[in-house]
C-alpha positions in Angstrom: -55.5 9.3 55.1 -56.4 7.5 51.8 -56.5 10.7 49.9 -53.2 11.9 51.4 -51.5 8.6 50.5 -52.6 8.8 46.8 -51.5 12.4 46.6 -48.1 11.6 48.0 -47.6 8.8 45.6 -48.7 10.9 42.6 -46.4 13.7 43.7 -43.5 11.3 44.1 -44.3 9.7 40.7 -44.4 13.1 39.0 -41.2 14.3 40.6 -39.5 11.0 39.8 -40.6 11.3 36.1 -39.4 14.9 36.0 -36.0 14.0 37.4 -35.6 11.0 35.1 -36.6 13.2 32.1 -34.1 15.8 33.2 -31.4 13.2 33.4 -32.2 11.7 30.0 -32.5 15.2 28.5 -29.1 16.2 30.0 -27.5 13.0 28.6 -29.1 13.7 25.2 -27.9 17.3 25.3 -24.4 16.3 26.3 -24.2 13.7 23.6 -25.6 16.1 20.9 -23.2 18.8 22.0 -20.3 16.4 22.0 -21.2 15.1 18.5 -21.7 18.7 17.2 -18.4 19.8 18.7 -16.5 16.9 17.3 -18.2 17.2 13.8 -17.4 20.9 13.8 -13.8 20.0 14.6 -13.8 17.4 11.7 -15.1 20.1 9.4 -12.4 22.5 10.4 -9.7 19.8 9.8 -11.2 19.0 6.4 -11.4 22.7 5.6 -7.8 23.3 6.8 -6.6 20.4 4.5 -8.4 22.0 1.5 -7.1 25.4 2.4 -3.5 24.3 2.4 -2.7 23.5 -1.3 1.0 23.7 -0.4 0.5 20.5 1.6 0.6 18.3 -1.5 4.0 19.8 -2.4 5.4 19.2 1.1 4.2 15.5 1.0 5.7 15.0 -2.5 9.1 16.4 -1.6 8.9 15.1 2.0 9.7 18.6 3.1 9.9 18.1 6.9 10.0 21.8 7.8 6.9 22.5 5.7 5.2 19.3 7.0 5.9 20.2 10.6 4.5 23.8 10.1 1.4 22.4 8.4 0.7 19.8 11.1 1.1 22.4 13.8 -1.7 24.3 12.2 -4.0 21.4 13.0 -3.0 21.4 16.6 -4.1 25.0 16.9 -7.6 24.2 15.6 -8.7 22.8 19.0 -7.2 21.7 22.3 -8.9 18.4 21.6 -6.4 17.4 18.9 -3.9 15.0 20.5 -1.6 14.6 17.5 -1.4 15.0 13.7 0.4 12.6 11.4 1.1 12.8 7.7 1.4 9.6 5.7 2.5 9.3 2.0 0.5 7.4 -0.6 2.5 4.2 0.2 1.2 4.4 3.8 4.6 5.3 5.2 4.7 7.9 8.0 6.4 11.1 6.9 6.0 13.5 9.9 4.2 13.8 13.2 3.4 16.5 15.8 1.6 16.0 19.1 0.8 17.5 22.5 3.6 17.1 25.0 1.5 14.8 27.1 0.7 12.5 24.1 4.3 12.0 22.9 4.1 8.3 24.1 1.0 7.6 22.0 1.5 4.5 19.8 0.3 5.2 16.3 -2.3 2.7 15.2 -1.6 0.9 11.9 -2.5 2.6 8.7 -4.9 -0.2 7.7 -6.7 0.1 11.1 -7.4 3.8 10.9 -8.5 3.5 7.2 -10.8 0.5 8.1 -11.3 -0.5 4.5 -12.3 3.0 3.3 -11.8 3.7 -0.4 -8.4 5.5 -1.2 -10.2 8.8 -2.0 -12.7 8.8 0.9 -12.4 10.4 4.3 -12.3 7.7 7.1 -13.0 7.9 10.8 -12.2 5.2 13.3 -12.2 5.2 17.1 -10.0 3.2 19.5 -9.3 3.3 23.3 -6.3 5.1 24.6 -4.4 4.5 27.8 -3.0 8.0 28.2 -5.6 10.5 29.6 -5.1 14.2 29.0 -4.0 16.1 32.1 -7.0 17.2 34.2 -9.4 15.0 32.3 -9.2 12.0 34.7 -12.7 12.6 36.2 -14.4 13.0 32.9 -12.6 9.9 31.5 -13.8 7.9 34.6 -17.5 8.8 34.1 -17.4 8.3 30.3 -15.8 4.9 30.3 -12.2 5.9 29.6 -10.3 8.0 27.1 -10.9 7.2 23.4 -9.4 8.7 20.3 -11.1 9.3 17.0 -8.6 8.9 14.1 -9.7 11.1 11.2 -7.8 10.3 8.0 -8.3 12.7 5.1 -6.7 12.0 1.7 -4.5 14.8 0.4 -5.2 15.2 -3.3 -2.7 16.4 -5.9 -3.1 17.4 -9.5 0.3 15.9 -10.1 0.8 12.1 -10.1 2.8 11.3 -6.9 4.6 8.5 -8.8 5.8 10.8 -11.5 9.5 11.6 -11.5 11.3 15.0 -11.9 8.2 17.0 -10.9 9.2 20.6 -9.8 7.4 22.9 -7.5 6.6 25.1 -10.5 4.6 22.1 -11.9 2.5 22.1 -8.7 2.0 25.9 -9.0 0.9 25.6 -12.6 -1.6 22.9 -11.7 -3.1 25.0 -8.9 -3.3 28.2 -10.8 -4.6 26.7 -14.1 -7.2 24.0 -13.2 -8.1 23.6 -16.9 -4.9 21.7 -17.3 -5.7 19.2 -14.6 -7.3 16.0 -16.0 -7.5 14.1 -12.8 -6.6 14.2 -9.1 -4.2 11.8 -7.4 -4.0 10.8 -3.7 -0.5 12.0 -2.7 -0.8 11.3 1.0 -3.1 11.0 4.0 -3.5 13.3 7.0 -4.3 11.5 10.3 -5.7 13.8 13.1 -6.4 12.2 16.5 -9.2 13.8 18.5 -9.5 13.2 22.3 -13.0 12.3 23.5 -12.3 13.6 27.0 -11.1 17.1 25.8 -14.1 17.4 23.4 -16.5 16.5 26.3 -14.7 19.1 28.5 -15.8 21.7 26.0 -19.4 20.6 26.5 -19.5 21.1 30.3 -20.9 24.7 30.0 -23.8 23.5 27.9 -24.5 20.6 30.3 -24.4 22.9 33.3 -26.8 25.3 31.7 -29.1 22.4 30.9 -29.0 21.1 34.5 -29.7 24.5 36.0 -32.7 25.1 33.6 -34.0 21.6 34.2 -33.8 21.9 38.0 -35.9 25.1 38.0 -38.5 23.3 35.8 -38.6 20.3 38.1 -39.3 22.5 41.1 -42.1 24.3 39.2 -43.6 20.9 38.1 -43.4 19.6 41.7 -45.3 22.6 43.1 -48.0 22.4 40.3 -48.3 18.6 40.8 -48.8 19.0 44.5 -51.6 21.6 44.0 -53.3 19.5 41.3 -53.3 16.2 43.2 -54.8 17.9 46.3 -57.7 19.2 44.2 -58.2 15.9 42.4 -58.0 13.6 45.5 -60.3 15.7 47.8 -63.5 13.9 46.5 -61.8 10.5 46.9 -62.9 10.2 50.5 -66.5 10.2 49.2 -65.6 7.6 46.6 -64.1 5.5 49.4 -67.3 5.5 51.3 -69.3 4.5 48.2 -66.8 1.6 47.6 -67.3 0.4 51.2 -71.0 0.5 50.8 -70.9 -1.5 47.6 -68.6 -4.1 49.2 -70.9 -4.5 52.2 -74.1 -4.5 50.2 -75.7 -1.6 52.0 -76.2 0.5 49.0 -79.0 0.1 46.6 -78.4 -0.7 43.0 -78.3 3.0 42.2 -75.3 4.8 43.5 -75.6 8.6 44.1 -72.7 10.9 44.9 -73.2 14.6 45.6 -71.1 17.6 44.8 -68.6 15.9 42.6 -69.1 15.8 38.8 -66.3 13.3 38.2 -67.5 10.9 40.9 -71.0 11.2 39.6 -69.8 9.9 36.3 -68.0 7.0 38.0 -71.3 6.2 39.8 -73.2 6.3 36.5 -70.6 3.9 35.0 -71.1 1.5 37.9 -74.9 1.6 37.5 -74.5 0.9 33.7 -72.3 -2.1 34.3 -75.2 -4.3 35.5 -77.4 -3.3 32.6 -74.6 -3.7 30.2 -74.1 -7.4 31.0 -77.2 -8.5 29.2 -76.4 -6.3 26.3 -72.9 -7.9 26.2 -74.4 -11.4 25.9 -76.5 -10.3 22.9 -73.4 -8.8 21.3 -71.5 -12.1 21.8 -73.9 -14.0 19.6 -73.5 -11.3 16.9 -69.7 -11.4 17.2 -69.7 -15.2 16.8 -71.4 -14.9 13.4 -69.0 -12.1 12.4 -66.0 -14.4 13.4 -67.2 -17.1 11.1 -67.2 -14.6 8.2 -63.7 -13.5 9.2 -62.4 -17.1 9.1 -63.6 -17.5 5.5 -62.0 -14.2 4.5 -58.7 -15.1 6.2 -58.6 -18.5 4.4 -58.7 -16.6 1.0 -56.0 -14.3 2.3 -53.8 -17.2 3.3 -54.1 -18.8 -0.1 -53.0 -15.5 -1.7 -50.1 -15.2 0.7 -49.0 -18.8 -0.2 -48.7 -17.8 -3.8 -46.6 -14.7 -2.8 -44.4 -16.9 -0.7 -43.7 -19.2 -3.6 -42.6 -16.2 -5.7 -40.3 -15.1 -2.9 -38.7 -18.6 -2.8 -37.9 -18.3 -6.5 -36.4 -14.9 -6.0 -34.2 -16.3 -3.1 -33.1 -19.1 -5.3 -32.0 -16.7 -8.0 -30.2 -14.5 -5.5 -28.5 -17.6 -4.1 -27.2 -18.6 -7.5 -26.0 -15.0 -8.1 -24.2 -15.0 -4.8 -22.5 -18.3 -5.7 -21.4 -16.8 -9.0 -19.9 -13.8 -7.2 -18.2 -16.1 -4.6 -16.7 -18.6 -7.1 -16.1 -16.7 -10.3 -13.8 -13.8 -11.3 -15.9 -10.7 -12.1 -13.5 -9.4 -14.8 -12.9 -12.6 -16.9 -15.8 -14.8 -15.7 -13.2 -17.5 -15.1 -13.3 -19.6 -11.9 -11.5 -17.8 -9.1 -9.0 -19.0 -6.5 -11.7 -20.3 -4.2 -13.4 -22.5 -6.8 -10.0 -23.5 -8.2 -8.8 -24.7 -4.8 -12.0 -26.7 -4.0 -12.3 -28.4 -7.3 -8.6 -29.1 -7.6 -8.7 -30.8 -4.2 -11.5 -33.0 -5.4 -9.6 -33.8 -8.7 -6.5 -34.7 -6.8 -8.4 -37.3 -4.7 -9.9 -38.7 -7.8 -6.5 -38.8 -9.5 -5.0 -40.6 -6.6 -7.8 -43.2 -6.5 -7.7 -43.8 -10.3 -3.8 -43.7 -10.3 -3.9 -41.2 -13.2 -1.5 -38.2 -13.3 -2.8 -34.7 -13.2 -0.8 -31.6 -14.5 -1.1 -28.0 -13.2 0.1 -25.2 -15.4 0.8 -21.9 -13.6 0.9 -19.0 -16.0 2.1 -15.4 -15.4 2.2 -12.6 -18.0 5.6 -11.0 -18.6 5.9 -7.3 -18.0 2.2 -6.9 -17.5 2.8 -4.1 -15.0 4.5 -2.0 -17.7 1.3 -2.2 -19.8 -0.8 -1.1 -16.8 1.6 1.8 -16.0 1.8 2.9 -19.7 -1.8 2.6 -21.0 -3.8 2.5 -17.7 -5.7 -0.1 -15.8 -8.6 -0.1 -18.3 -6.3 -1.3 -21.0 -4.8 -3.8 -18.6 -8.3 -5.2 -17.8 -9.1 -5.5 -21.6 -5.8 -7.4 -22.1 -6.7 -9.8 -19.2 -10.1 -10.5 -20.7 -8.4 -11.2 -24.1 -5.9 -13.5 -22.5 -8.7 -15.3 -20.6 -10.7 -15.8 -23.9 -7.6 -17.1 -25.7 -6.7 -19.5 -22.9 -10.3 -20.9 -22.8 -10.4 -21.3 -26.5 -6.9 -22.9 -26.6 -7.6 -25.7 -24.1 -9.1 -28.7 -25.9 -12.2 -30.5 -24.6 -9.9 -33.4 -23.9 -7.8 -31.1 -21.6 -10.7 -29.9 -19.4 -11.2 -31.0 -15.8 -15.0 -30.9 -15.8 -15.4 -34.7 -16.1 -16.0 -35.1 -12.4 -17.8 -31.8 -11.6 -20.8 -29.9 -12.8 -20.8 -28.0 -16.1 -21.0 -24.7 -14.1 -17.9 -25.5 -12.1 -15.2 -26.1 -14.8 -11.8 -25.0 -13.7 -9.7 -26.0 -16.7 -8.7 -22.3 -16.9 -8.8 -20.2 -13.7 -7.6 -16.7 -12.7 -6.0 -16.7 -9.3 -5.6 -12.9 -9.3 -3.7 -10.1 -11.1 -2.1 -11.6 -14.2 -1.8 -15.1 -12.8 -3.8 -17.9 -14.5 -3.9 -21.7 -14.1 -4.7 -24.5 -16.4 -5.5 -28.0 -15.0 -5.0 -31.0 -17.3 -6.8 -34.0 -16.0 -6.0 -37.6 -16.9 -2.8 -36.8 -18.8 -1.1 -39.8 -20.4 2.4 -38.4 -19.7 4.0 -35.2 -18.4 5.2 -34.4 -21.9 1.6 -33.9 -22.9 1.4 -31.0 -20.5 4.4 -29.5 -22.3 2.6 -29.7 -25.6 -0.4 -27.8 -24.1 2.0 -25.2 -22.6 3.6 -24.6 -25.9 0.2 -24.2 -27.5 -0.8 -21.6 -24.9 2.4 -19.6 -25.5 1.8 -19.6 -29.3 -1.8 -18.5 -28.7 -0.9 -15.6 -26.4 2.0 -14.2 -28.4 -0.3 -13.1 -31.2 -0.6 -9.3 -31.2 -3.5 -7.7 -29.4 -4.8 -4.2 -30.4 -6.0 -2.1 -27.5 -6.9 1.6 -27.8 -5.0 1.9 -31.1 -1.9 0.2 -29.6 -0.6 -3.2 -30.9 0.6 -5.2 -27.9 2.4 -8.5 -27.7 2.1 -10.3 -24.4 4.2 -13.3 -23.5 3.7 -15.8 -20.7 6.0 -17.7 -18.4 4.6 -21.1 -17.5 5.5 -23.5 -14.7 4.3 -27.1 -14.8 3.8 -29.4 -11.8 2.5 -33.0 -12.1 0.6 -34.9 -9.4 1.4 -37.2 -7.6 5.0 -36.9 -8.8 5.7 -33.4 -7.5 3.0 -33.1 -4.8 -0.3 -34.7 -3.7 -2.1 -31.7 -2.2 -3.4 -28.4 -3.6 -0.9 -26.2 -1.7 2.1 -28.3 -2.6 1.2 -28.6 -6.3 0.5 -24.9 -6.6 3.8 -24.1 -4.9 5.7 -26.4 -7.2 4.1 -24.9 -10.3 4.7 -21.4 -9.0 8.4 -22.2 -8.4 8.8 -23.6 -11.9 7.1 -20.5 -13.3 9.6 -18.3 -11.5 12.5 -20.1 -12.9 11.0 -20.0 -16.4 10.7 -16.2 -16.1 14.2 -16.0 -14.8 15.5 -18.1 -17.6 14.3 -15.6 -20.3 10.5 -15.5 -20.1 8.1 -16.6 -22.9 8.9 -20.2 -22.0 7.8 -23.1 -19.8 9.6 -25.3 -17.3 8.7 -28.5 -15.4 9.2 -28.4 -11.7 12.3 -30.0 -10.4 13.2 -30.6 -6.7 16.4 -28.6 -6.9 14.4 -25.5 -7.7 13.2 -25.4 -4.1 16.8 -25.1 -2.9 17.5 -22.3 -5.3 14.3 -20.5 -4.2 15.2 -20.9 -0.5 18.8 -19.7 -1.1 17.5 -16.7 -2.9 14.9 -15.9 -0.2 17.6 -16.2 2.5 19.9 -14.0 0.4 17.2 -11.4 0.1 16.6 -11.4 3.8 20.4 -11.1 4.5 20.7 -8.2 2.0 18.0 -6.2 3.8 20.1 -6.4 6.9 23.5 -5.9 5.3 23.7 -2.2 5.7 22.3 -2.2 9.2 24.9 -4.9 10.3 27.8 -3.1 8.7 28.5 -6.0 6.3 29.2 -3.8 3.3 32.8 -2.9 2.5 34.4 -0.7 -0.1 37.1 -1.8 -2.5 39.0 0.4 -4.9 40.7 -0.2 -8.2 43.3 2.5 -9.0 43.4 4.4 -12.3 47.0 4.9 -13.3 48.4 7.6 -15.5 51.0 5.7 -17.6 52.9 8.9 -18.3 53.8 9.7 -14.7 53.2 6.3 -12.9 50.8 8.1 -10.5 47.3 7.0 -9.4 45.1 9.9 -10.5 41.8 8.3 -9.4 40.2 5.1 -8.1 36.9 3.4 -8.9 34.9 2.6 -5.7 33.3 -0.8 -5.8 30.9 -2.1 -3.1 31.5 -5.6 -1.8 29.3 -7.6 0.6 31.2 -9.4 3.4 28.7 -12.1 4.2 29.3 -13.8 7.6 28.6 -17.3 6.1 29.3 -17.0 2.4 32.3 -14.7 2.6 33.0 -11.9 0.1 30.0 -11.7 -2.3 30.8 -9.9 -5.6 28.5 -7.2 -6.9 27.1 -9.0 -9.9 25.3 -11.3 -7.5 23.7 -8.8 -5.1 23.4 -5.6 -7.1 20.7 -7.0 -9.5 19.0 -8.4 -6.4 19.1 -5.0 -4.7 17.6 -3.4 -7.8 14.8 -6.0 -7.8 14.0 -5.5 -4.1 14.1 -1.7 -4.3 17.1 -1.4 -2.1 19.5 0.0 -4.7 18.7 3.6 -3.6 19.8 2.9 0.0 22.7 0.8 -1.2 23.9 3.5 -3.6 23.6 6.2 -1.0 25.7 4.2 1.4 28.4 3.7 -1.3 28.4 7.4 -2.1 28.8 8.5 1.5 31.4 5.8 2.3 33.5 6.8 -0.7 33.4 10.4 0.5 34.3 9.5 4.0 37.2 7.3 3.0 38.5 9.9 0.6 38.7 12.4 3.5 40.5 9.7 5.5 43.1 9.3 2.7 43.8 12.9 2.4 44.1 13.4 6.1 47.1 11.0 5.9 48.8 13.3 3.4 48.2 11.0 0.5 47.0 12.5 -2.8 44.0 11.1 -4.7 42.4 13.5 -7.1 39.0 11.8 -7.5 37.0 8.8 -6.6 34.6 7.3 -9.2 31.2 6.1 -7.8 28.9 3.9 -9.9 25.3 5.0 -10.3 22.4 2.6 -11.2 19.7 3.8 -13.5 17.1 2.9 -10.7 19.1 5.1 -8.3 19.0 8.1 -10.6 15.9 9.7 -9.1 14.9 13.3 -8.3 16.3 13.0 -4.8 19.7 11.7 -6.0 21.1 15.2 -6.7 20.2 16.2 -3.1 22.0 13.1 -1.8 25.2 14.0 -3.7 25.1 17.6 -2.5 24.5 16.6 1.1 27.3 14.1 1.0 29.8 16.7 -0.3 28.6 19.2 2.3 28.7 16.7 5.2 32.3 15.6 4.4 33.5 19.1 3.3 34.7 17.9 -0.1 35.1 19.8 -3.4 32.6 18.6 -6.0 35.4 17.7 -8.5 36.6 15.1 -6.0 33.7 12.9 -6.9 33.1 11.4 -10.4 29.8 9.7 -11.1 30.0 6.7 -13.5 26.7 6.6 -15.3 25.3 3.6 -17.2 24.1 3.9 -20.8 20.6 3.1 -19.4 20.5 6.6 -17.8 21.8 8.2 -21.0 19.2 6.5 -23.2 16.4 8.0 -21.0 16.6 11.0 -23.4 14.2 13.4 -21.8 14.3 16.9 -20.5 14.3 15.8 -16.8 17.4 13.6 -17.3 19.3 16.3 -19.2 18.4 18.9 -16.6 19.5 16.6 -13.7 22.9 16.0 -15.4 23.3 19.7 -16.0 22.6 20.4 -12.4 25.3 17.9 -11.3 27.7 19.5 -13.8 26.9 23.0 -12.5 27.7 21.7 -9.0 31.2 20.7 -10.3 30.6 16.9 -10.3 32.6 15.0 -12.9 30.4 12.7 -15.1 31.7 9.6 -16.8 30.1 7.0 -19.1 30.7 3.5 -17.7 31.1 0.4 -20.0 30.7 2.5 -23.2 29.6 0.4 -26.2 28.1 -2.5 -24.3 24.5 -1.3 -24.4 22.4 0.8 -26.7 25.3 3.1 -27.5 24.4 6.2 -29.5 26.9 8.9 -30.6 24.2 11.5 -30.4 23.8 11.5 -26.6 27.6 12.0 -26.2 27.1 15.5 -27.7 23.9 16.3 -25.9 25.0 15.5 -22.3 27.6 17.4 -20.3 30.2 14.5 -20.0 33.8 14.6 -18.8 35.0 11.1 -19.3 34.4 7.9 -21.4 35.4 4.4 -20.2 36.3 1.7 -22.7 34.7 -1.5 -21.5 36.7 -4.6 -20.6 34.8 -6.7 -23.2 36.6 -4.7 -26.0 40.0 -4.7 -24.3 40.2 -8.4 -23.5 40.5 -9.5 -27.2 42.1 -6.3 -28.5 45.3 -8.2 -29.6 43.3 -11.1 -31.2 40.3 -9.5 -32.9 40.8 -6.9 -35.6 37.2 -5.8 -35.1 37.7 -5.1 -31.4 41.0 -3.3 -32.2 39.4 -1.1 -34.8 36.5 -0.3 -32.5 38.8 0.7 -29.7 40.8 2.9 -32.0 37.6 4.6 -33.2 36.4 5.1 -29.6 39.7 6.7 -28.6 39.6 9.0 -31.7 36.0 10.0 -31.0 36.8 10.8 -27.3 39.7 13.0 -28.3 37.6 14.8 -30.9 34.9 15.5 -28.3 37.5 16.6 -25.7 36.5 13.7 -23.4 39.0 12.1 -21.0 39.5 8.4 -21.6 40.0 5.5 -19.2 40.5 1.9 -20.5 39.4 -0.7 -17.9 40.1 -4.4 -17.8 43.7 -4.2 -18.9 45.6 -7.3 -17.8 48.5 -8.0 -20.3 51.4 -6.0 -21.6 50.1 -6.5 -25.2 46.8 -4.8 -24.2 48.7 -2.1 -22.4 50.9 -1.5 -25.4 48.1 -1.3 -27.9 46.1 1.2 -25.8 49.0 3.5 -24.9 50.3 3.5 -28.5 46.8 4.6 -29.7 46.5 7.4 -27.2 44.8 5.8 -24.1 47.0 7.1 -21.3 44.8 6.2 -18.2 44.7 2.5 -17.5 42.6 0.5 -15.0 42.9 -3.2 -14.6 44.5 -6.3 -13.0 47.8 -5.4 -14.7 48.3 -2.7 -12.1 46.0 -3.9 -9.3 42.8 -5.8 -8.6 40.1 -4.0 -6.5 41.6 -3.7 -3.0 40.3 -2.5 0.4 41.3 0.9 1.7 44.3 -0.2 3.7 45.8 -1.9 0.7 45.1 1.1 -1.5 47.0 3.6 0.6 50.5 2.3 -0.3 49.6 2.5 -4.0 49.0 6.3 -3.7 52.6 7.1 -3.1 54.0 9.5 -5.8 55.1 7.6 -9.0 54.4 4.3 -7.3 53.9 2.5 -10.6 56.8 4.2 -12.5 59.1 1.2 -12.1 56.5 -1.3 -13.2 55.6 0.9 -16.3 59.3 1.1 -17.2 59.6 -2.7 -17.0 56.5 -3.2 -19.1 57.9 -0.8 -21.7 61.2 -2.6 -21.7 59.4 -6.0 -22.3 57.4 -4.4 -25.1 60.5 -3.0 -26.8 62.2 -6.5 -26.5 59.2 -8.2 -28.1 59.1 -5.8 -31.0 
């Protein structure tokens, strides 16, 4: 009975261990197979990205058809791919494809799927997903729910994605001739979502094979264990009798067991226990002596360890100091960073308040620093920042420093808040004017030329000054006031300083509100189009009209373009604004002609910032969408576009000209006018700016200049439009010298479409022109 009980327990234990091992091994195999399957899919995706060089071209041109085709290739790699998304280098989503059952998936944010990875590194993040693939509900239940692995792989390009006027041929050359490629750029990011449930579904066959094989092995082990335990436990009945005899005292000191070698050994052990007790006592005495020797040896070891511990404390102290340096000082310029600046300035403000002594904060920002970074690279920009930091530190006198109340290692007289922003704190100033003297000294120190990589650079700062407690009593308020003053200094002309004034906040709030409203203006249909007619003085007919965008603000009324166009250019909205103006002008021209009215052309103004590689496509699409002839649209180009004298600009203008678009130079002579570009570019028309016309009857210089412009336009076979004409005298001078097309308040101010329509009647202005000619004849 005893033997059978032990055998049963041993068998149960062996079978239990075997089953547990089988379960653990199955889980291990399942996880390994899942990981291998997913890693193989990741490798396939990465290989597919590398194997599609045309992907960089599609991202650069935002070619939706090519992007859709490329993304569909990733769906065919495995059924486990839920969706594939392409982002551009600015993290904006360009295109997406997905399984039909995952169309409702919400895309995680770009920063979440990148999870802090470097721009050029492949990133992988995992998040839970509510939508489970069809048929995968049971797998999702046993695995803790559906999860999605977002794999983001950078798409590299040999062409800078920020470069303009790049053609597909340029990409082809870069791919076929690697020797010409100096560096690679990240043009976009591919995001592929991998379903955990579908990947695990692919591992079911491997798991089933493992379970089948393991089950067979468990059965074999159970049979072998049963046979072994029966053979081992057969002599245990004899051992049981021996144990009963020992407990009852019936056996002699010597225990004998027959016919069992293992039990005989156990009996010998029992017999040796009694004799071993005496031997053990003798060994205890010896061990006591050895223990005393060990204590002495351990004392020496502890002394040595104490010395090592002291060295470790010194190393920790050095590391702590290094960490403090990294936490409180800028790594590039070694100046105090924003964190140290904030902490120490807060302390100084409290001291200043207690001692009733003013404190001045100078907020300094470098003018046009981004242009240096873009032109010469970030290495040159870093060198320039180090030079600026050294000059600022050398320029601030010992009497200006703020280290009187802090340790010598925590001076924040000059700090770098980040980028090209620096601060100078002047403690215990006698008057606010003293801060102005220091600001002027800083400007004079920084405007000295700097030579970097063979280039002589001149950097100018804009400085805002705030004084505590007059302007603010806390760090945030003082920093905000100085920043606001700096912004107004930069707006006033740069390379200057301004003291903070309370009315600056109102201007800043108004500007911020105007920026917010402008972003919504197109969406809320607040933009309207006005037209100023161009009159042929020989026939009295309107031969064209200049389209002018106006902003009908719900609170501020009609806002003129000189207020919101520069703001749109600064906010990067000029492209969207210009495209709206182009399409609205085309739409309203179609409406005019549908009424039987005749208007040969509409002139649309084009900003230099709007003149991008995609602009030609916008023009072509607008003409196609509204079924207009190209000659119906005239583009008025600024001299800024003309002065960008490069092959890409010339080619873009030639393409517009080949389409049949009319090209005009707007406000000729007000900028960097050059007679050479008039001969190089395919122009149709030249417009004389209002600034020359307004004093044409008072200034001989303006009159001579206008006559010269008219003669030059005629010699170059360019049509001529004089704008800003308001008086009969101006009209008479221009028409007498050959300027037959007039635009200005004399005939009409810019008017909405409904008011323009009556002006388009044949010979509408004939009577007015005859009356003006009669007045001129009378005056002469």
